[in-house]
N, C-alpha and C positions, 0 to 999 in steps of 0.2 A: 263343865267350866265354859265360862262366860268369856267373850272376845273384849281384849281391851278396846275402847272407843275414844280414849284422850288425846283431846286434839293438842296440849300444850301437857311439858313435863309439869308434876305440880310439884312444891315445894313446902316443907314442916312448917309453918309457922303461926305460933300462939300470938293471937291480938286480939285485942278488946274491939267488940263492933256495936254498931246501932245498924236496925234493920227497917228502913221504912216501906211497908207495904201502901204502894202511892192508891190505890185506889178509897182505901178507908183513911189513909194514913195514920194507922197503926204502928209504933214503935215500940221493937224489940229489941232487947241487949242482949247479945249472944259471944261467942267467939271463936276466931276462925281455929280451923285443924291445921290446910293447908291452902297451899295459893300459888296460883299461875297467871301467864298472862292472859290466859281467855275465863276462867272465873275463880269460883273459891267453895272450898265447902265449911259449915257451920254446927259445930257438936249442939245441939239444943232436942229435948225433949217432945216440943210440940213444935213442927216446922211447917210453914206455910203450903198450900198444895202444888203442884207441878205446874207452871206455866202463872204464878204471879208476879208481876211487875213489883218491884221495887226497886230504892236508893240506899246503897249503902255507903256507911264509915265507920271505915277501918283506920285503928289507932294503933300505931308499932313505933317503939324508940321515940315519944313527943311528934311523930312526924302524923298526917291524918292525907288516908288515901277516899278519893270518895268518885261512885262511878254508878251507874244505873246499870240493873239486871231482871234476869228472871230467873225462877226457881227451874231446873231441869233437873234436878232426883231431888224424894221428899219419902223420908223413910222415917214413921213414927218412931218415935222412944231411942230413934240416931241420929238426926239430920238433914240437914238439905244440902245441895251442890245448889251453887248460881252459878251462868255466865252470864259476862257481862255484855250487856247491848250497847252503851255508850260510855267511850273511858274520852275526858279530855286530854288534851297533848301533855300538858303539864301535870298531868296524874296519872298517865304513863310510863313519865320519868320518875315517879315515887314509886310503881309498881315493879320499875326495871330496877332501880338502886336495891330496893328492900331485897331483891329476888337474887340482887349479884348477877346483874347480867347487861349493865346500861354500859353503853358510850362512856368511855375514860374521859 
């Protein structure tokens, strides 16, 4: 049995996303399966390698969230986890709204 190592509670969220691999400017279309304040998980057959730096653009309910991140978990034929490395304050508000944890 593996120990749970997540830093934040995950929330299920299916949303369309564009992942941009920063080194090569490769654009990948994907979808999220869950989201937290510190990262997200994408269902995909060909995930990027661990440590890859990316820019994320996630769209849900006509709102877009953008952030920079790094691939923290990669499992072929399953998906990848991305930890956020930089989120602008206005984007954090979008994320908090989606997660239902923002200030009223």
